[in-house]
VMD Tcl script that draws the C-alpha trace (Angstrom):
set ca {
  {-6.44 27.55 14.93}
  {-7.06 24.06 13.63}
  {-9.89 21.79 12.57}
  {-9.92 17.96 12.62}
  {-11.75 15.70 10.22}
  {-11.90 11.89 10.19}
  {-10.13 9.55 7.81}
  {-12.69 7.07 6.53}
  {-10.88 3.74 6.70}
  {-11.24 1.30 3.83}
  {-10.99 -2.28 5.12}
  {-9.20 -3.86 2.20}
  {-6.70 -6.68 1.92}
  {-3.84 -5.05 3.81}
  {-2.00 -7.04 6.52}
  {-3.06 -4.75 9.41}
  {-5.91 -2.67 10.82}
  {-5.85 1.12 11.01}
  {-6.91 2.65 14.34}
  {-6.64 6.08 16.03}
  {-3.15 7.18 17.05}
  {-3.13 6.69 20.84}
  {-0.85 9.71 21.31}
  {-3.89 11.93 20.59}
  {-7.44 12.09 22.01}
  {-9.10 11.70 18.59}
  {-11.76 8.99 18.35}
  {-10.83 8.03 14.78}
  {-7.79 8.27 12.51}
  {-7.85 11.93 11.48}
  {-6.39 14.70 9.42}
  {-5.93 18.13 10.97}
  {-5.98 21.36 8.98}
  {-4.13 24.18 10.75}
  {-4.01 27.79 9.58}
  {-0.74 29.29 10.81}
  {-1.70 32.85 9.86}
  {-3.79 35.30 11.81}
  {-7.02 34.90 9.92}
  {-9.82 37.31 10.86}
  {-12.43 34.51 10.75}
  {-12.46 30.71 10.88}
  {-9.23 28.90 10.13}
  {-10.49 27.80 6.74}
  {-9.94 31.38 5.47}
  {-6.51 31.57 3.80}
  {-5.03 34.79 2.42}
  {-3.05 34.23 -0.79}
  {-1.54 36.35 -3.54}
  {-1.31 34.99 -7.10}
  {1.82 35.68 -9.21}
  {3.76 37.90 -9.12}
  {3.08 37.62 -5.36}
  {2.10 40.18 -2.73}
  {2.43 43.85 -3.58}
  {4.74 46.09 -1.58}
  {3.10 46.75 1.80}
  {0.28 44.20 1.33}
  {-2.98 44.88 3.21}
  {-2.68 41.42 4.82}
  {0.06 38.82 5.00}
  {-0.31 35.54 3.16}
  {-1.33 32.65 5.42}
  {0.78 29.48 5.60}
  {-1.07 26.33 6.62}
  {-0.45 22.64 7.19}
  {-2.14 19.25 7.08}
  {-1.39 16.63 9.71}
  {-2.20 12.93 9.28}
  {-2.67 10.79 12.45}
  {-3.19 7.02 12.43}
  {-1.85 3.81 13.91}
  {-1.68 0.20 12.75}
  {-2.37 -3.02 14.64}
  {-1.11 -6.55 13.96}
  {2.41 -7.17 12.75}
  {3.09 -4.96 9.79}
  {4.99 -6.08 6.75}
  {7.52 -4.05 4.82}
  {5.82 -1.41 2.73}
  {5.37 2.23 1.80}
  {2.75 4.80 2.86}
  {1.73 7.53 0.41}
  {-0.08 10.70 1.55}
  {-2.06 12.91 -0.80}
  {-4.23 16.04 -0.63}
  {-6.12 18.03 -3.22}
  {-8.62 20.86 -3.35}
  {-12.00 20.12 -4.95}
  {-13.23 23.30 -6.63}
  {-16.63 24.55 -5.43}
  {-16.45 27.67 -7.59}
  {-15.54 28.07 -11.24}
  {-12.24 26.45 -12.12}
  {-10.46 23.10 -11.90}
  {-9.54 21.00 -8.88}
  {-6.01 21.67 -7.59}
  {-3.36 19.50 -5.96}
  {-2.15 20.87 -2.65}
  {1.49 21.95 -3.06}
  {3.82 19.45 -1.40}
  {1.59 16.47 -2.28}
  {1.75 13.69 -3.01}
  {4.10 13.65 -0.04}
  {7.31 11.66 -0.20}
  {6.60 8.03 0.60}
  {7.16 6.76 4.14}
  {9.11 3.52 3.98}
  {8.05 1.04 6.66}
  {10.32 -1.82 7.74}
  {8.64 -5.07 8.73}
  {7.94 -5.50 12.43}
  {5.64 -4.35 15.18}
  {2.62 -2.02 14.88}
  {3.42 1.62 14.34}
  {1.92 5.00 15.22}
  {2.07 7.74 12.60}
  {1.90 11.50 12.77}
  {2.97 13.22 9.57}
  {2.69 16.98 9.06}
  {3.07 18.61 5.65}
  {3.44 22.40 5.61}
  {2.01 24.51 2.78}
  {3.64 27.89 2.20}
  {1.71 31.12 1.97}
  {0.72 31.92 -1.63}
  {1.49 28.33 -2.72}
  {-2.04 27.61 -3.97}
  {-2.21 29.44 -7.27}
  {-5.42 30.34 -9.07}
  {-6.32 28.45 -12.22}
  {-4.86 29.69 -15.50}
  {-6.57 31.48 -17.14}
  {-8.38 32.85 -14.10}
  {-12.18 32.81 -14.07}
  {-13.94 36.14 -14.76}
  {-13.77 38.58 -11.83}
  {-11.19 36.33 -10.08}
  {-9.42 39.28 -8.41}
  {-12.72 40.36 -6.84}
  {-13.86 36.95 -5.57}
  {-12.73 34.31 -3.12}
  {-12.10 30.80 -4.38}
  {-13.87 28.01 -2.48}
  {-12.45 24.50 -2.28}
  {-13.17 21.38 -0.25}
  {-10.01 19.77 1.12}
  {-9.70 16.03 0.34}
  {-6.98 13.75 1.71}
  {-5.93 10.15 1.18}
  {-3.49 7.63 2.64}
  {-2.39 4.68 0.51}
  {-0.31 1.58 1.30}
  {1.92 -0.48 -0.98}
  {3.47 -3.70 0.22}
  {7.09 -4.41 -0.72}
  {8.13 -5.68 -3.15}
  {5.92 -3.15 -4.90}
  {2.97 -4.84 -6.63}
  {-0.06 -2.62 -6.11}
  {-1.10 0.38 -4.03}
  {-4.28 0.24 -1.95}
  {-6.31 3.17 -0.62}
  {-6.46 2.67 3.15}
  {-8.08 5.91 4.29}
  {-9.66 8.99 2.80}
  {-10.75 12.22 4.37}
  {-13.34 14.75 3.24}
  {-12.32 17.95 4.91}
  {-13.69 21.43 5.44}
  {-14.45 24.08 2.86}
  {-11.50 26.43 2.49}
  {-11.68 29.98 1.17}
  {-8.65 31.40 -0.63}
  {-8.91 35.16 -0.67}
  {-6.75 37.83 -2.28}
  {-7.16 41.16 -0.43}
  {-7.74 44.18 -2.61}
  {-5.12 46.93 -2.24}
}
mol new
graphics top color blue
foreach p $ca { graphics top sphere $p radius 0.5 }
foreach p [lrange $ca 0 end-1] q [lrange $ca 1 end] { graphics top cylinder $p $q radius 0.2 }
display resetview
């Protein structure tokens, strides 16, 4: 199951425009959250086990998930680097968290014609750890977070990095099943 959410494009002083990736039917540049597990409810429900990990014979398997970024550029691009980032904004007690695997390794872009992008970053099951120390009653409660994403561009030679797009995604629930 997956859910798409738009990237809000910032029209700053970059040498191109960002448009939807024509390889997909999306009306805007988007991010796609996909839950690769067999969640019993909406795909924003992710089973996770904090350290030391799942017990022997866990009641449910941990759920891996992934975030996909889709966008395209118009006008001749110049040499540069794309940076992708994602973090979880805490809606319950506790701090915000970076999504494991982010910021993603930069995508180096040679100068030349417009380009279409589709980048997928996988997040392993149990990779999102609870805050330390955990909030009271943490083992009995789900943690709620809003997924936020961002794409940034830096022209080469590296001088400054500009935010080109940002996405405000769905609310995700990280749940540890009780034995």
